[in-house]
C-alpha positions in Angstrom: -114.6 -60.4 -108.6 -112.9 -63.3 -107.0 -114.1 -64.7 -103.7 -110.8 -63.8 -102.0 -110.8 -60.2 -103.0 -111.7 -57.4 -100.5 -113.4 -54.6 -102.6 -114.2 -52.2 -99.5 -111.6 -50.6 -97.3 -112.2 -48.4 -94.3 -109.4 -46.2 -92.7 -110.6 -45.3 -89.2 -109.5 -42.0 -87.7 -108.9 -41.0 -84.1 -111.6 -42.8 -82.0 -112.7 -45.2 -84.7 -110.9 -48.5 -84.2 -113.7 -50.9 -85.3 -117.1 -51.1 -87.0 -120.2 -52.4 -85.5 -121.9 -55.5 -86.9 -119.1 -56.8 -88.9 -118.3 -60.5 -88.6 -114.5 -60.7 -88.3 -112.9 -63.2 -90.6 -109.3 -62.7 -89.8 -106.7 -60.2 -89.0 -103.9 -60.1 -91.5 -100.3 -58.7 -91.0 -99.1 -57.5 -94.4 -95.5 -56.8 -95.4 -95.1 -54.0 -97.9 -92.3 -52.4 -99.9 -92.9 -49.3 -97.7 -92.5 -51.0 -94.5 -95.3 -52.1 -91.9 -98.8 -50.5 -92.2 -100.2 -48.7 -89.1 -101.6 -52.2 -87.8 -102.6 -55.5 -89.1 -105.6 -55.4 -91.2 -108.8 -56.7 -90.0 -110.9 -58.4 -92.6 -114.6 -58.8 -92.0 -117.9 -59.3 -93.7 -121.2 -57.5 -93.6 -124.3 -58.4 -95.7 -122.1 -60.7 -97.7 -119.6 -58.1 -98.5 -115.9 -58.3 -97.6 -114.4 -55.3 -95.8 -110.8 -54.5 -94.9 -110.3 -52.1 -91.9 -107.2 -50.3 -90.6 -106.8 -47.8 -87.8 -104.8 -44.9 -89.3 -102.9 -44.1 -86.2 -102.4 -47.7 -85.0 -104.2 -49.7 -82.5 -103.0 -47.7 -79.6 -102.6 -44.3 -81.5 -98.9 -44.7 -81.9 -98.6 -42.7 -85.0 -98.9 -39.0 -85.1 -100.4 -37.5 -88.4 -96.8 -36.8 -89.8 -95.6 -40.2 -89.0 -98.5 -42.4 -90.3 -97.1 -44.9 -92.8 -99.6 -43.8 -95.5 -97.9 -45.6 -98.3 -97.7 -48.9 -96.5 -101.3 -48.6 -95.6 -102.4 -47.9 -99.2 -100.1 -50.7 -100.6 -101.7 -53.2 -98.1 -105.2 -52.2 -99.0 -104.4 -52.4 -102.7 -103.0 -55.9 -102.3 -106.1 -57.1 -101.0 -108.1 -55.8 -103.9 -109.7 -52.7 -102.1 -111.1 -50.2 -104.6 -113.8 -48.4 -102.7 -112.0 -46.6 -99.8 -113.8 -44.7 -97.1 -112.0 -42.8 -94.4 -112.9 -41.1 -91.2 -110.9 -37.9 -90.0 -111.3 -35.7 -87.0 -111.0 -32.0 -88.1 -111.4 -28.5 -86.8 -114.3 -26.2 -88.2 -113.4 -23.1 -90.0 -116.9 -22.0 -90.6 -119.6 -20.9 -87.9 -122.3 -23.0 -89.4 -120.2 -26.3 -89.3 -120.8 -27.0 -85.7 -118.7 -29.5 -83.8 -120.6 -32.8 -83.9 -121.8 -32.3 -87.4 -120.5 -34.4 -90.2 -118.9 -33.0 -93.3 -118.3 -34.9 -96.7 -115.6 -32.6 -98.2 -115.0 -32.3 -102.0 -111.7 -30.4 -102.2 -108.3 -30.3 -100.4 -105.4 -27.7 -100.0 -102.3 -29.5 -99.2 -100.0 -27.9 -96.7 -97.9 -30.9 -95.7 -94.2 -30.7 -96.2 -92.7 -33.7 -94.5 -94.6 -36.8 -96.1 -93.8 -38.9 -99.0 -96.5 -38.0 -101.3 -96.3 -40.5 -104.1 -96.1 -44.2 -104.6 -93.6 -43.8 -107.4 -90.4 -42.4 -106.4 -88.4 -43.9 -109.2 -90.7 -43.0 -112.2 -92.7 -40.0 -113.4 -96.3 -40.6 -112.8 -98.7 -37.6 -112.9 -102.2 -38.7 -111.7 -105.0 -36.1 -111.9 -106.5 -35.0 -108.7 -109.1 -32.5 -109.7 -111.6 -34.3 -107.4 -109.5 -35.7 -104.4 -112.8 -37.0 -102.9 -114.5 -39.0 -105.6 -118.0 -37.6 -106.6 -119.4 -41.2 -107.1 -118.4 -42.3 -103.6 -119.3 -39.0 -102.1 -122.8 -39.2 -103.4 -123.3 -42.7 -101.9 -121.9 -41.5 -98.5 -124.3 -38.4 -98.5 -127.3 -40.4 -99.4 -126.5 -42.9 -96.4 -126.0 -40.1 -94.0 -129.1 -38.3 -95.0 -131.3 -41.4 -94.8 -130.1 -42.0 -91.2 -131.8 -38.7 -90.3 -130.1 -38.4 -87.0 -127.0 -36.4 -88.2 -126.5 -32.8 -89.5 -124.4 -33.3 -92.7 -122.7 -30.6 -94.8 -122.2 -31.4 -98.6 -118.9 -30.3 -99.8 -116.2 -28.1 -98.4 -112.5 -27.6 -98.6 -110.2 -29.5 -96.2 -106.9 -27.8 -95.4 -104.4 -30.5 -94.6 -101.6 -29.2 -92.3 -98.5 -31.0 -91.2 -99.1 -31.1 -87.3 -99.0 -32.6 -84.8 -99.3 -29.2 -83.2 -102.5 -27.3 -83.7 -102.7 -24.0 -85.7 -101.9 -20.5 -84.6 -104.5 -17.9 -84.5 -102.9 -16.2 -87.6 -102.9 -19.6 -89.4 -106.4 -20.3 -88.6 -107.5 -16.7 -89.9 -105.6 -17.4 -93.0 -107.2 -20.6 -93.8 -110.7 -19.1 -93.2 -109.8 -16.2 -95.6 -109.2 -18.9 -98.3 -112.9 -19.9 -97.8 -111.9 -23.3 -96.4 -114.3 -25.3 -94.3 -112.1 -27.7 -92.4 -108.5 -28.0 -90.9 -107.2 -31.4 -90.6 -103.9 -33.4 -90.6 -104.5 -36.6 -92.5 -106.3 -36.3 -95.8 -103.0 -35.7 -97.5 -101.1 -37.7 -98.8 -103.8 -40.3 -98.3 -106.1 -38.9 -101.1 -103.2 -38.5 -103.5 -102.0 -42.0 -102.9 -105.5 -43.4 -103.2 -105.8 -41.9 -106.6 -102.5 -43.3 -107.6 -103.4 -46.8 -106.5 -106.7 -46.3 -108.6 -109.0 -46.4 -105.7 -112.3 -44.5 -105.3 -111.9 -42.4 -102.1 -114.0 -40.4 -99.9 -113.9 -39.1 -96.3 -116.4 -38.5 -93.4 -114.9 -35.5 -91.6 -115.8 -35.1 -88.1 -115.4 -31.4 -86.8 -114.4 -31.6 -83.2 -113.9 -27.8 -82.3 -113.6 -24.3 -84.0 -109.8 -24.5 -84.2 -108.5 -21.2 -82.6 -110.2 -18.6 -84.8 -113.4 -18.7 -82.8 -113.4 -16.3 -79.8 -115.2 -18.7 -77.6 -113.4 -22.0 -78.5 -109.6 -22.5 -78.3 -108.8 -26.0 -79.3 -107.2 -28.5 -77.0 -107.0 -32.3 -76.9 -109.5 -32.8 -74.1 -112.2 -30.9 -76.1 -111.4 -32.8 -79.2 -111.7 -36.3 -77.5 -114.9 -35.3 -75.8 -116.6 -34.4 -79.0 -115.2 -37.2 -81.0 -116.2 -39.8 -78.4 -119.8 -38.4 -78.5 -119.9 -38.9 -82.2 -118.2 -42.5 -82.6 -121.5 -44.4 -82.3 -122.8 -42.2 -85.2 -119.8 -42.9 -87.3 -120.0 -46.7 -86.7 -123.8 -46.6 -87.5 -123.2 -44.8 -90.7 -120.3 -47.1 -91.8 -122.4 -50.2 -91.1 -125.2 -48.8 -93.4 -122.7 -47.7 -96.1 -121.0 -51.0 -96.7 -124.1 -52.6 -98.3 -125.0 -49.4 -100.2 -121.7 -49.1 -102.2 -122.4 -49.9 -105.8 -119.7 -52.7 -106.3 -121.1 -53.3 -109.8 -120.0 -49.8 -110.9 -116.3 -50.2 -110.4 -115.5 -50.4 -114.0 -117.5 -47.2 -114.7 -115.6 -45.2 -112.1 -112.8 -43.2 -113.6 -110.7 -44.0 -110.5 -110.3 -47.5 -111.8 -108.2 -46.2 -114.8 -106.8 -43.1 -113.2 -103.2 -44.0 -114.5 -104.2 -44.7 -118.1 -102.4 -41.6 -119.4 -100.4 -40.8 -116.3 -97.3 -42.8 -116.7 -94.7 -40.8 -118.4 -91.7 -43.1 -118.0 -91.2 -45.7 -120.9 -91.9 -49.3 -119.9 -88.3 -50.3 -120.7 -86.8 -47.7 -118.4 -89.0 -48.5 -115.3 -86.6 -49.9 -112.8 -86.7 -53.5 -111.5 -87.6 -52.6 -107.9 -90.7 -50.6 -109.1 -91.8 -53.4 -111.5 -91.6 -55.9 -108.7 -93.0 -54.1 -105.9 -95.6 -51.9 -107.6 -96.9 -54.3 -110.1 -100.2 -54.5 -108.2 -100.7 -51.0 -109.6 -98.8 -50.9 -112.8 -98.9 -54.3 -114.3 -102.1 -53.7 -116.4 -100.1 -50.8 -118.1 -96.9 -52.6 -118.9 -97.8 -54.4 -122.2 
């Protein structure tokens, strides 16, 4: 690993705009083939490890979930060398036992988004496997760190339904999602998880339930309740992220299947790949072009 590479990335969700304890090295504005990322990327260091941080919704929460520049964010992180990617997402709870204020480390997604570009590869056919959208290797590290903290109730696994937004669910929709056995409702894990896989990154999420969505008779979600619960949990999130960075097994990158996720996924013959794709997505594809 070169000294200039940044192996760990963190995408902060609502309310999480920085990380405690990190020495800030620089703030870098990165131009991408997909336009500007949500914000300039902050590059810092903790325990000798470089970390890239970007707030998903922008520095001032300018982007709603449907307008976040997901592809630009992912390309920018990939260009820095990020492999281990941890994200934070505010969600609604679809189960009584997942109490607002708890943490959830989900293991599955149901994608209900319809308006977002969901691949890095518009000009070629690439079919990346997504059986485990939240990677088991990184999930295990994340769960271990949260459990060792001892101050947070964490739920291991659960299905995250990603809806379009930005409006919240209707009661009928909320009950439908519950009937599917889902645990969480949110608006940002897709296409983020899919793009991370295409970029050959090891991706996992800390989901922060802020409310019981609208299925619960005693809790009808609104922004004020979401923000109140979220802000109460921000210090917990920052503490976990600070503990997670030194715990990530950087030495196991080559063992992780995310590092070769596209090995058998590129269907288009190399000589038929358009020039734009070769020039702009070489940071992902070059190793497969020989």
